[in-house]
C-alpha positions as CSV (number, residue, x, y, z in Angstrom):
1,X,-51.2,0.4,52.6
2,X,-49.8,1.0,49.2
3,X,-46.3,-0.5,48.9
4,X,-44.4,-0.5,45.7
5,X,-42.2,-3.5,45.0
6,X,-38.6,-2.4,45.9
7,X,-37.1,-4.3,42.8
8,X,-39.6,-2.5,40.3
9,X,-38.4,0.8,41.9
10,X,-34.7,0.1,41.3
11,X,-35.4,-1.1,37.7
12,X,-37.5,1.8,37.0
13,X,-35.0,4.2,38.2
14,X,-32.2,2.6,36.2
15,X,-34.3,2.8,33.1
16,X,-34.9,6.3,33.6
17,X,-31.2,7.2,34.1
18,X,-30.2,5.0,31.2
19,X,-32.8,6.7,28.8
20,X,-31.7,10.1,29.9
21,X,-28.0,9.4,29.3
22,X,-28.7,7.8,25.8
23,X,-30.8,10.8,24.7
24,X,-28.0,13.3,25.8
25,X,-25.2,11.1,24.2
26,X,-27.2,10.8,20.9
27,X,-27.5,14.5,20.5
28,X,-23.8,15.3,21.3
29,X,-22.2,12.4,19.4
30,X,-21.2,14.3,16.2
31,X,-20.0,17.2,18.3
32,X,-17.8,14.8,20.6
33,X,-16.2,13.1,17.4
34,X,-15.3,16.5,15.9
35,X,-13.9,17.7,19.1
36,X,-11.9,14.5,19.6
37,X,-10.5,14.7,16.1
38,X,-9.5,18.3,16.6
39,X,-7.9,17.4,20.0
40,X,-5.9,14.6,18.3
41,X,-4.4,17.0,15.8
42,X,-3.4,19.6,18.1
43,X,-2.1,17.5,21.1
44,X,1.6,17.1,21.8
45,X,3.1,14.2,19.9
46,X,2.9,10.8,21.3
47,X,5.1,8.0,20.2
48,X,3.1,4.8,19.3
49,X,5.3,1.7,19.1
50,X,6.0,0.8,15.5
51,X,7.8,-2.6,15.5
52,X,8.1,-3.0,11.7
53,X,7.6,-1.2,8.5
54,X,8.0,-3.1,5.1
55,X,7.5,-1.6,1.7
56,X,5.0,-3.5,-0.3
57,X,5.0,-1.3,-3.4
58,X,5.8,2.4,-4.2
59,X,2.4,3.5,-2.7
60,X,1.8,1.1,0.1
61,X,3.7,-0.1,3.2
62,X,2.9,-2.8,5.9
63,X,3.1,-1.6,9.5
64,X,2.9,-3.3,12.8
65,X,1.6,-0.6,15.1
66,X,0.6,-0.4,18.8
67,X,-0.2,2.1,21.4
68,X,-1.0,1.5,25.1
69,X,-4.4,3.4,24.9
70,X,-5.5,2.9,21.5
71,X,-4.9,-0.8,20.6
72,X,-2.7,-2.8,18.2
73,X,-2.5,-3.5,14.5
74,X,-0.3,-6.2,13.1
75,X,0.5,-6.1,9.3
76,X,-1.7,-3.1,8.8
77,X,-1.6,-1.7,5.2
78,X,-0.8,2.0,4.9
79,X,-1.2,4.1,1.6
80,X,0.7,7.0,0.3
81,X,-1.0,10.3,0.1
82,X,-0.7,14.0,1.2
83,X,-1.1,15.2,4.7
84,X,-4.5,16.9,5.0
85,X,-3.5,18.5,8.3
86,X,-0.5,19.1,10.3
87,X,0.7,16.5,12.7
88,X,3.6,14.4,13.6
89,X,5.4,11.4,12.1
90,X,4.5,8.3,14.0
91,X,7.8,6.7,13.2
92,X,10.3,9.6,14.2
93,X,8.2,12.3,15.9
94,X,9.2,14.8,13.3
95,X,6.3,17.6,12.7
96,X,4.5,16.9,9.5
97,X,3.1,20.0,7.5
98,X,-0.1,20.0,5.5
99,X,0.8,18.7,2.0
100,X,3.8,16.6,2.9
101,X,4.0,13.2,1.3
102,X,2.9,10.6,4.0
103,X,1.6,7.1,4.5
104,X,-1.7,6.7,6.4
105,X,-3.7,3.8,7.4
106,X,-5.9,2.3,4.6
107,X,-9.5,2.4,5.3
108,X,-11.3,-0.9,4.7
109,X,-15.0,-1.3,4.3
110,X,-15.7,2.5,5.1
111,X,-14.6,1.9,8.7
112,X,-11.7,4.1,10.1
113,X,-9.4,2.4,12.3
114,X,-8.5,4.1,15.6
115,X,-5.1,5.2,14.3
116,X,-6.7,6.7,11.1
117,X,-5.2,10.2,11.7
118,X,-1.6,8.8,12.3
119,X,1.0,9.5,9.7
120,X,4.5,8.4,8.7
121,X,6.6,10.7,6.5
122,X,7.2,9.0,3.2
123,X,11.0,9.9,3.1
124,X,11.5,8.4,6.6
125,X,10.2,4.9,5.5
126,X,13.2,2.5,5.1
127,X,14.0,2.0,1.4
128,X,12.5,5.4,0.5
129,X,15.9,6.6,-0.8
130,X,16.4,3.5,-3.1
131,X,13.0,4.3,-4.8
132,X,13.9,7.8,-5.9
């Protein structure tokens, strides 16, 4: 009678499933990220909750930002730049065209925050009229 230990069968089966999922996930990771980024750019506007915007200098602002599905940032530094793609203003929901002057989250240590593609139109930031 050749009986296999039941526990060994269970662990072996789980390892096989995990190894298969990991290899499939590893191959498709770059594609998944590109697809996710494209979906973020073309989806309908969502409204994250921005509780405060303070101007730190002419090129930076400090934002307290949260979204029920993507997390929360308190006192996150955003830097001025030009919109690289069309999107929506996180503060007002107004459409943003490529090339508009916007503020975006500052990348620190080469790590992009989950809200890296969010933008705030520079002319909608409180105090923008006073700087002109």
